[in-house]
C-alpha positions in Angstrom: -1.9 14.4 -2.7 0.5 17.1 -4.5 1.4 18.6 -1.3 2.1 15.0 0.1 4.0 14.1 -3.5 5.9 17.5 -3.4 6.8 16.2 0.2 7.9 13.5 -0.9 10.4 14.7 -3.4 11.9 17.2 -0.8 12.7 14.6 1.5 14.3 12.1 -1.2 16.5 15.4 -2.0 17.3 16.3 1.1 18.4 12.9 2.1 20.4 12.4 -1.4 22.2 15.2 -0.1 22.9 14.5 3.0 23.9 10.0 2.3 27.6 11.6 1.6 27.1 8.9 -2.2 26.6 5.7 0.4 23.9 3.8 -1.0 20.8 3.8 1.4 17.1 3.3 1.5 15.0 6.4 2.1 11.3 4.4 2.0 11.6 4.0 6.2 12.1 7.9 6.6 9.6 8.6 4.3 6.8 5.8 5.9 5.2 7.9 7.5 4.4 10.4 4.4 3.5 7.2 2.7 1.2 5.9 5.1 -1.0 9.1 4.6 -1.1 9.0 0.9 -2.5 5.3 1.5 -4.8 6.7 3.8 -6.0 9.6 0.9 -6.2 6.9 -2.1 -8.3 5.1 0.2 -10.9 7.8 1.6 -11.6 8.7 -2.4 -12.7 4.7 -3.4 -8.9 4.2 -4.8 -8.7 0.6 -2.7 -6.3 -0.9 -4.9 -3.3 1.9 -5.2 -3.6 2.4 -1.8 -3.3 -1.5 -1.0 -0.4 -1.8 -3.3 1.2 1.4 -1.2 0.4 -0.5 2.0 1.4 -3.9 0.8 5.0 -1.5 0.3 5.4 0.0 3.7 4.8 -3.7 5.0 8.2 -5.0 2.8 9.9 -2.5 4.2 9.2 -3.6 7.4 8.5 -0.5 9.5 10.6 -0.1 12.6 7.0 1.9 14.1 4.9 -0.3 16.2 1.9 2.6 15.6 2.5 2.9 12.0 2.0 -1.0 11.6 -1.2 -0.9 13.4 -2.6 1.7 11.7 -1.2 0.2 8.1 -3.5 -3.3 9.4 -6.3 -1.1 10.7 -7.0 0.3 7.5 -6.5 -2.8 5.4 -9.3 -3.8 7.4 -11.7 -1.1 7.0 -10.6 -2.1 3.0 -11.9 -5.6 3.7 -15.5 -4.5 5.5 -16.1 -2.3 2.8 -15.3 -5.3 -0.2 -18.6 -7.4 0.3 -17.2 -9.8 -2.8 -13.9 -11.8 -3.5 -12.3 -9.9 -6.5 -8.4 -10.0 -7.7 -8.8 -6.2 -4.6 -9.8 -8.3 -2.0 -7.8 -11.3 -2.4 -4.7 -8.7 -2.9 -5.9 -7.3 0.8 -6.4 -10.7 2.2 -2.3 -11.5 1.4 -1.6 -7.9 2.8 -3.7 -8.9 6.2 -1.7 -12.5 6.2 1.9 -11.0 5.9 0.6 -7.7 8.5 -0.1 -10.2 11.1 3.4 -12.0 10.4 4.8 -9.3 10.6 2.5 -8.0 13.8 3.4 -11.3 15.8 7.5 -10.3 15.5 6.7 -7.1 16.9 5.3 -8.7 19.7 7.8 -10.9 19.9 10.2 -8.1 20.1 8.6 -5.6 22.0 6.2 -7.3 25.0 5.3 -4.4 26.1 3.4 -3.8 24.1 1.8 -7.3 23.6 -1.5 -6.9 24.2 -2.2 -3.9 22.1 -0.4 -5.8 19.2 -2.1 -9.2 19.7 -5.7 -7.5 20.1 -5.2 -5.7 15.9 -3.6 -9.4 15.0 -7.2 -10.8 16.0 -9.1 -7.7 14.2 -7.0 -9.4 10.9 -7.7 -12.4 11.9 -11.7 -11.9 11.7 -11.6 -10.0 8.7 -10.3 -12.7 7.2 -12.9 -15.0 8.9 -10.9 -16.9 10.8 -12.5 -16.4 14.1 -10.9 -19.8 15.8 -7.1 -18.2 15.2 -8.2 -14.8 16.5 -9.8 -16.4 19.7 -6.4 -17.7 20.2 -4.6 -14.6 19.5 -7.0 -13.2 22.0 -6.6 -16.1 24.8 -2.9 -15.7 24.5 -3.3 -12.2 26.3 -1.9 -12.7 29.5 -2.8 -9.7 31.2 -6.8 -9.6 29.7 -7.8 -13.4 28.9 -9.3 -13.3 32.7 -11.1 -9.8 31.9 -15.0 -10.6 31.9 -15.7 -8.4 29.0 -12.7 -10.9 26.9 -14.2 -14.0 28.7 -17.5 -12.7 27.2 -16.0 -12.1 24.0 -14.6 -15.4 23.7 -17.8 -17.5 24.3 -20.0 -15.4 22.5 -17.9 -16.6 19.3 -16.5 -19.7 20.3 -20.7 -20.4 21.0 -21.3 -18.8 17.2 -18.6 -21.1 16.0 -20.9 -23.9 17.7 -17.3 -24.8 19.7 -18.7 -25.6 23.3 -15.4 -27.3 24.5 -13.5 -24.3 23.7 -16.0 -21.5 25.1 -16.1 -23.9 28.8 -12.2 -23.8 29.0 -12.4 -20.4 28.8 -14.4 -19.9 32.2 -13.2 -22.4 33.9 -8.9 -20.7 33.2 -10.8 -17.2 34.2 -12.8 -18.8 37.2 -9.0 -20.0 38.2 -7.2 -16.7 38.1 -9.5 -15.3 40.0 -10.0 -17.7 42.6 -5.6 -17.8 42.5 -5.8 -13.4 43.0 -9.1 -12.7 43.3 -10.8 -15.3 45.3 -14.5 -14.6 46.1 -14.6 -11.3 44.3 -17.8 -10.1 42.9 -16.1 -10.4 39.4 -15.0 -13.9 40.8 -18.9 -15.3 41.7 -20.6 -13.4 38.6 -18.1 -15.5 36.1 -18.9 -18.9 37.8 -22.7 -18.2 38.0 -22.1 -17.3 34.3 -20.2 -20.5 33.8 -23.0 -22.4 35.2 -25.9 -20.4 32.7 -24.0 -21.3 29.9 -23.2 -25.2 31.0 -27.2 -25.4 31.1 -27.8 -23.8 28.5 -25.7 -26.0 26.1 -27.1 -29.3 28.2 -23.9 -29.9 30.5 -25.6 -30.1 33.6 -22.9 -32.6 35.1 -20.4 -30.2 34.4 -22.5 -27.1 35.5 -22.3 -28.7 39.4 -19.2 -27.5 40.8 -20.0 -24.0 39.4 -24.0 -24.3 40.9 -22.4 -25.6 44.2 -20.1 -22.2 44.4 -23.1 -19.8 44.2 -25.1 -21.5 46.2 -22.5 -22.1 49.0 -22.2 -17.9 48.9 -25.6 -17.6 49.0 -27.5 -20.4 50.6 -31.3 -18.8 50.4 -31.5 -18.5 47.0 -33.8 -20.4 45.7 -33.6 -20.3 41.8 -29.8 -21.3 42.3 -30.7 -24.6 44.5 -33.3 -25.5 42.0 -30.6 -25.7 39.1 -27.9 -27.2 41.7 -31.2 -29.9 42.4 -32.0 -30.2 38.6 -28.3 -30.9 37.5 -27.6 -33.4 40.5 -30.8 -35.5 39.3 -28.7 -36.5 36.4 -25.4 -37.8 37.9 -27.3 -39.0 41.3 -30.5 -38.8 42.0 -29.9 -39.4 45.6 -28.0 -36.4 46.4 -30.9 -33.8 44.5 -33.2 -35.5 46.8 -31.3 -34.9 49.9 -30.7 -30.9 48.5 -34.8 -31.1 48.1 -34.8 -30.7 51.8 -33.5 -27.5 52.1 -36.1 -26.0 50.0 -38.8 -23.8 52.0 -42.0 -25.4 52.8 -45.2 -24.6 50.7 -46.5 -22.9 53.7 -43.3 -20.7 54.1 -43.7 -20.0 50.6 -47.3 -18.6 50.3 -48.0 -15.2 49.5 -49.2 -12.9 52.1 -50.7 -10.2 50.4 -51.4 -6.7 52.7 -55.3 -5.9 51.8 -55.2 -2.1 53.0 -51.5 -1.8 50.9 -53.4 -3.2 47.9 -56.5 -0.8 48.3 -54.0 2.3 49.2 -52.0 1.3 45.9 -52.0 3.8 42.3 -54.1 1.5 40.8 -56.4 0.7 43.3 -57.3 4.7 43.8 -57.8 5.1 40.1 -60.1 1.9 39.8 -61.9 3.9 42.6 -62.2 6.8 40.9 -63.5 5.3 37.5 -65.7 3.5 39.3 -64.4 0.5 38.0 -64.6 -2.8 38.8 -62.4 -5.9 39.4 -63.0 -8.9 38.0 
């Protein structure tokens, strides 16, 4: 820390000598040093002092997007380490809000970095306990919102928040993207299957019909999906459900055929014979 303070003094001195009497604020030039000093304070457990320094850096509106992201992530870490509401945690919350505002501003100014910036913004919102707002931010990331990993994260979060409708919306938009860009791809069909299962799990059988139909048409021999399809239709259209039931295999074709010779030569049967055991 003493070394960094000495470097800061030298920078101040150098800036003063080169400024030719002009009134300029050297703090922007010293942002990286201040960031390192704040991080050292954070590691030493002096979180209040670290937050004060982070807050000073935020007020300067640094133009370095990566530096701002580091500040935001460090504030998140401090918030996670403080389990009870204290004045220090309240201060961190205020810093979070300011950081989110600046990150949004940078996102608008630097669309090429928008995805990474918004991911950091979402982290900040989650650290504040505002998961719904975090989800809205994540859903605004155009190049990621349809990805299976993002869809899974959003659906899981909305489920925990008991917001089933928003979770279904996430599936709808993602499936539509794949329908427009990569129809019938493995990712597309997997999302449709997950969407159907989710709707069935939360009692939305009627809404699951369209998804189940698409999955079944891709594999008409999938008895499990057909059974789900029939079950969903049984509420909305009993006659349709009965018609679909005709596609189920007969009981004879589903009977279990046992190869006795193969069974006798199986490892389990060999072990029983060696032990002289009896099968009951």
